[in-house]
C-alpha positions in Angstrom: -9.2 -2.6 -13.2 -7.8 0.6 -11.7 -9.8 3.8 -12.2 -7.9 6.7 -13.6 -8.3 10.3 -12.4 -8.0 13.4 -14.5 -4.9 15.3 -13.4 -5.6 18.8 -12.2 -3.3 21.6 -11.1 -5.3 24.5 -9.7 -9.0 23.9 -10.1 -10.8 26.9 -11.6 -14.0 28.7 -10.4 -13.6 27.6 -6.8 -14.7 29.4 -3.7 -11.3 28.6 -2.3 -8.2 27.9 -4.4 -5.3 25.5 -3.7 -3.1 28.6 -3.2 -4.9 29.2 0.1 -5.6 25.6 1.1 -4.0 24.0 4.2 -4.2 20.2 4.6 -3.2 18.1 7.5 -2.8 14.3 6.9 -3.2 12.1 10.0 -1.5 8.8 9.3 -0.7 7.1 12.6 1.8 4.8 11.0 3.7 5.1 7.8 6.3 2.6 8.8 6.3 1.1 5.3 5.3 4.3 3.6 8.3 5.9 2.1 6.2 6.3 -1.0 4.4 9.2 0.7 7.5 11.4 0.4 7.1 12.1 -3.4 3.3 12.7 -2.9 4.0 15.2 -0.2 6.5 16.9 -2.4 3.9 17.3 -5.1 1.3 18.5 -2.7 3.6 21.2 -1.4 3.9 22.4 -5.0 0.1 23.1 -5.3 -1.0 23.9 -1.8 -0.2 26.8 0.5 0.7 24.4 3.3 0.6 20.7 4.0 1.7 18.6 6.9 1.7 14.9 7.5 1.5 13.8 11.2 2.5 10.3 12.2 3.4 8.3 15.2 5.6 5.9 13.3 7.7 7.1 10.3 9.3 5.0 7.7 12.7 3.4 8.1 15.6 5.8 7.7 13.3 8.9 8.4 15.5 11.9 9.2 13.5 14.9 10.6 16.5 17.2 9.7 16.3 16.3 6.0 14.7 19.2 4.1 12.7 16.8 2.1 10.9 15.7 5.3 9.9 19.3 6.3 6.3 18.4 5.7 6.4 15.4 8.1 6.1 15.6 11.9 6.3 12.7 14.3 3.9 13.2 17.2 4.5 10.8 20.1 4.6 7.1 19.2 2.2 4.6 17.7 1.8 1.5 19.9 -0.3 -1.5 18.9 -2.4 -2.7 21.9 -3.5 -6.3 21.3 -3.4 -9.6 23.0 -1.9 -11.1 19.8 1.8 -11.8 19.6 1.8 -10.3 16.1 1.8 -6.5 16.5 0.5 -5.5 13.0 -2.5 -3.9 11.6 -4.0 -7.3 11.0 -3.6 -8.6 14.6 -6.6 -6.8 16.0 -6.6 -4.4 18.9 -6.0 -0.7 18.4 -3.2 1.9 18.0 -2.5 4.0 21.1 -1.6 7.4 19.8 -0.5 10.7 21.3 -3.1 13.3 22.4 -0.5 15.8 21.4 -2.0 15.8 18.0 -4.8 18.1 19.3 -2.4 21.0 19.9 -0.6 20.4 16.6 -3.9 20.7 14.7 -5.2 23.7 16.5 -1.9 25.5 15.9 -1.7 24.4 12.2 -5.4 25.4 11.6 -6.0 23.2 8.5 -9.1 23.7 6.5 -9.1 20.0 5.7 -7.9 16.9 7.5 -7.3 13.7 5.6 -7.4 11.0 8.3 -6.4 7.4 7.9 -9.1 4.9 8.8 -11.0 5.0 12.1 -8.0 5.6 14.4 -7.9 7.5 17.7 -6.6 10.5 15.7 -9.6 10.4 13.4 -11.9 10.3 16.4 -10.1 13.3 18.0 -10.4 15.2 14.6 -14.2 14.5 14.8 -14.5 15.6 18.4 -12.6 18.9 17.8 -14.2 19.6 14.5 -16.6 22.3 15.8 -13.6 24.1 17.4 -11.2 23.7 14.5 -13.9 24.2 11.9 -12.2 21.8 9.5 -13.5 19.3 7.0 -12.6 15.7 7.3 -11.7 13.3 4.5 -11.4 9.7 5.6 -8.9 7.6 3.7 -9.6 3.8 3.8 -6.8 1.8 2.2 -8.9 -1.2 1.5 -11.0 -4.0 3.0 -10.1 -7.3 4.7 -11.6 -9.4 7.5 -9.1 -8.5 10.2 -9.3 -4.8 9.4 -13.0 -4.5 8.8 -14.0 -6.1 12.2 -17.3 -7.1 10.5 -18.0 -9.5 13.4 -17.7 -6.8 16.0 -21.0 -4.9 16.5 -19.3 -2.4 18.8 -16.7 -1.5 16.3 -19.3 -1.1 13.5 -21.4 1.1 15.8 -18.5 3.4 16.6 -17.5 3.6 13.0 -21.0 4.5 11.9 -21.1 7.4 14.4 -17.7 8.7 13.3 -18.7 8.4 9.6 -21.6 10.8 10.2 -19.1 13.6 10.8 -16.9 12.8 7.9 -17.4 15.0 4.7 -15.8 12.7 2.1 -14.4 9.2 1.9 -11.6 7.9 -0.4 -10.4 4.3 -0.8 -8.0 2.4 -3.1 -10.4 -0.4 -3.9 -14.0 -1.3 -4.9 -13.9 -3.7 -1.9 -13.3 -0.7 0.4 -16.3 1.1 -1.1 -18.5 -2.0 -0.7 -17.6 -2.0 3.0 -18.5 1.6 3.4 -21.8 1.2 1.8 -22.9 -2.2 3.0 -21.7 -2.2 6.6 -21.5 1.5 7.5 -24.4 2.8 5.4 -22.4 5.6 3.8 -23.9 7.5 0.9 -22.1 6.2 -2.3 -22.0 9.8 -3.6 -19.6 10.7 -0.8 -17.1 7.9 -1.7 -14.4 8.1 -4.4 -12.5 5.0 -5.4 -9.1 5.8 -6.7 -5.6 4.5 -5.8 -3.8 7.0 -3.6 -1.1 4.6 -2.5 1.0 4.5 -5.6 4.6 3.8 -6.5 7.4 6.2 -7.6 10.1 4.5 -9.6 12.5 7.4 -8.9 12.2 6.8 -5.1 12.5 3.0 -5.5 15.8 3.5 -7.5 17.1 6.3 -5.3 20.2 4.5 -4.1 21.2 2.4 -7.2 24.1 4.6 -8.1 25.7 4.5 -4.6 24.8 1.1 -3.3 25.6 -2.3 -4.9 22.5 -4.4 -5.7 22.9 -8.1 -5.3 22.7 -9.9 -8.6 19.8 -12.3 -8.8 20.7 -15.9 -9.5 19.7 -17.7 -12.7 18.1 -19.6 -14.3 15.3 -17.6 -15.9 12.6 -16.9 -15.5 13.4 -15.2 -12.2 10.3 -14.9 -9.9 10.5 -12.2 -7.2 8.8 -11.9 -3.8 9.1 -8.7 -1.6 7.6 -8.5 1.8 7.5 -9.8 5.3 8.2 -13.5 6.0 5.1 -14.3 8.0 2.2 -16.7 7.6 -0.3 -14.1 6.4 2.0 -13.3 3.4 1.7 -16.9 2.1 5.4 -17.4 1.3 5.1 -21.0 2.6 2.5 -21.7 -0.1 4.7 -20.1 -2.7 7.5 -22.5 -1.8 5.0 -25.4 -2.0 4.2 -24.2 -5.6 7.9 -24.1 -6.3 8.3 -27.7 -5.1 5.5 -28.7 -7.4 7.3 -27.1 -10.4 10.5 -28.8 -9.5 8.8 -32.1 -9.4 7.6 -31.3 -12.9 11.2 -30.7 -14.1 10.8 -26.9 -14.5 13.8 -24.6 -14.5 13.4 -21.3 -12.8 14.6 -19.3 -9.8 12.9 -17.4 -7.0 14.4 -14.4 -5.1 12.9 -13.6 -1.7 13.4 -10.1 -0.3 12.3 -9.5 3.3 12.6 -10.8 6.8 10.2 -12.0 9.5 9.3 -14.6 12.1 8.8 -17.4 9.5 12.3 -17.1 8.0 13.9 -20.1 9.6 10.9 -22.3 9.0 10.8 -21.3 5.4 14.5 -21.9 4.9 14.2 -25.3 6.6 11.4 -26.2 4.1 13.7 -25.3 1.2 16.4 -27.5 2.6 14.1 -30.5 3.1 12.5 -30.2 -0.3 15.7 -29.6 -2.3 14.9 -26.0 -3.2 18.1 -24.4 -2.0 19.6 -24.2 -5.5 16.6 -22.3 -6.9 15.7 -20.0 -4.0 17.8 -17.0 -3.2 17.3 -15.2 0.2 18.1 -11.5 -0.1 17.2 -10.3 3.4 15.8 -6.9 4.1 16.2 -4.4 1.2 16.3 -0.7 1.6 13.2 0.8 -0.1 15.4 3.0 -2.3 17.2 -0.1 -3.6 14.1 -2.2 -4.5 14.1 -0.8 -8.0 17.3 -2.7 -8.8 15.6 -6.0 -7.9 12.4 -5.3 -9.8 14.6 -4.5 -12.9 16.4 -7.9 -12.6 13.3 -10.0 -12.1 11.0 -11.4 -14.7 7.8 -11.9 -12.8 6.6 -10.7 -9.4 4.6 -13.1 -7.1 2.4 -11.8 -4.4 0.8 -14.8 -2.5 -0.7 -12.9 0.4 -3.6 -14.5 2.3 -4.9 -11.1 3.4 -3.9 -7.6 2.3 -6.1 -4.5 2.2 -3.9 -3.2 -0.7 -0.5 -4.6 -1.4 1.5 -1.6 -2.6 4.4 -3.8 -3.7 2.2 -5.2 -6.5 1.9 -1.8 -8.1 5.6 -1.1 -7.6 6.5 -4.2 -9.6 4.0 -3.3 -12.3 5.5 0.2 -12.5 8.8 -1.5 -13.5 7.1 -3.4 -16.2 6.7 -6.8 -14.5 3.7 -9.0 -14.8 2.3 -10.1 -11.5 1.0 -13.3 -10.2 -1.3 -11.8 -7.5 -3.5 -13.1 -4.7 -7.2 -12.8 -5.0 -7.2 -11.9 -1.3 -5.2 -8.7 -1.8 -6.8 -5.4 -2.7 -4.2 -4.7 -5.3 -5.6 -7.7 -7.3 -8.0 -5.1 -8.7 -5.1 -3.7 -10.7 -4.6 -7.1 -12.4 -6.5 -8.0 -15.5 -6.1 -11.8 -15.6 -4.2 -13.0 -18.6 -3.3 -9.4 -19.8 -1.0 -7.8 -17.3 -0.6 -10.7 -14.9 -2.5 -13.6 -13.4 -4.8 -13.9 -10.3 -4.8 -17.0 -8.2 -5.9 -18.3 -4.8 -2.7 -18.9 -2.9 -4.4 -21.4 -0.7 -4.1 -23.7 -3.7 -0.4 -24.1 -4.4 -1.1 -26.2 -7.5 -3.0 -23.3 -9.0 -0.2 -20.9 -8.2 2.3 -23.3 -9.8 0.1 -23.4 -12.9 0.3 -19.6 -13.2 4.0 -19.7 -12.7 4.4 -22.4 -15.3 2.7 -20.1 -17.9 5.6 -17.8 -17.6 8.1 -20.7 -17.7 6.6 -22.3 -20.8 5.8 -19.1 -22.7 8.6 -16.6 -21.8 7.3 -14.3 -24.6 4.3 -13.5 -22.4 6.6 -11.9 -19.8 7.5 -9.0 -22.1 4.0 -8.3 -23.5 2.3 -8.6 -20.2 5.0 -6.5 -18.5 4.3 -3.7 -21.0 0.6 -4.0 -20.2 1.4 -3.9 -16.5 3.4 -0.7 -16.9 0.7 0.9 -18.9 -1.9 0.1 -16.2 0.1 2.0 -13.6 1.4 4.8 -15.9 -1.4 7.3 -14.9 -1.1 6.6 -11.2 1.7 8.8 -10.2 2.6 10.9 -7.1 1.6 14.0 -9.0 -1.8 12.6 -10.0 -2.4 11.5 -6.3 -1.5 15.0 -5.0 -3.9 16.6 -7.4 -6.6 14.1 -6.5 -6.2 14.8 -2.8 -6.3 18.5 -3.4 -9.5 18.1 -5.5 -11.2 15.9 -2.9 -10.3 18.4 -0.2 -11.8 21.3 -2.2 -14.9 19.2 -2.8 -15.3 18.6 1.0 -15.2 22.4 1.6 -17.7 23.2 -1.1 -20.2 20.4 -0.5 
């Protein structure tokens, strides 16, 4: 279950107040992170100055937009790996611009919130004596291909870097377990609290000006949003749909996204007579997604590996119960049988069983959807901004 955090504005009795606090966020890639925009806006309301530096901004990012004044792109972020898949789960490392050093020395932050153990995090550690800043390390979550638990050299480097970090934050209990068990970090320095959270206003930002494709009946309408690649488990979701069709169930599935597996998945639908119940929506602008969450009945997230799975929380924010993968960090937000169901997507029959609960008992969709919305209600951009400010102040006063 998600931990909640008391919302603060300007913490009293501090040696330094938020009015005089400057924070730099080092996030090498926010390619799928348009949800940072509302958090930055809230941070700017309570801090003297804040700046997010990245090498890969979200789609549609416009540096001339006044709302992006707190975001600066520094060079480019290039994944160096021998894998054909150039993602955070494909191993290797991100090659980033050394130009970040000059930016930080000019900005003079008191606190740097750095994402994971990237090159920029290491540079922040190296120049810490010169910049005299504190470092908060943000760890989105834990998974085999991100933890590199079978790489002694990676673990050794991370342990060294961790010695110079003042505070650690992570979305999940699994992330905390990795910190403690593999890196030997003091649990008292770690805070578990979701900082990657949805904003329904941002997700619905273009509903008035852009037509949303109607989702095809019959109900219940299951929705998947994400890349079409093997790691996301969509092929197993389609196998679950095939099982349900063989059982004579009536339902529909809408799939929003694109990726290297798309043709293979569509071919599977044709060969297994699923074309009439599966709707392919293609890539959807982030600010349109709200229109699809509103139309759907149940969200399905069959990922085989995800350190978090932000889209799960986005669906819950729109009052949708979630059938979530046990292999996704966001499964910690799901209370099985109350606001959704947890399953192992490697077992399509088990996934089909969870989907059938929504088909056979449609009254559950409404009650569980309300519970899902209640789960997320305290996890807002404003709450995250206050949390980041509080952790930053704690790092200074430790």
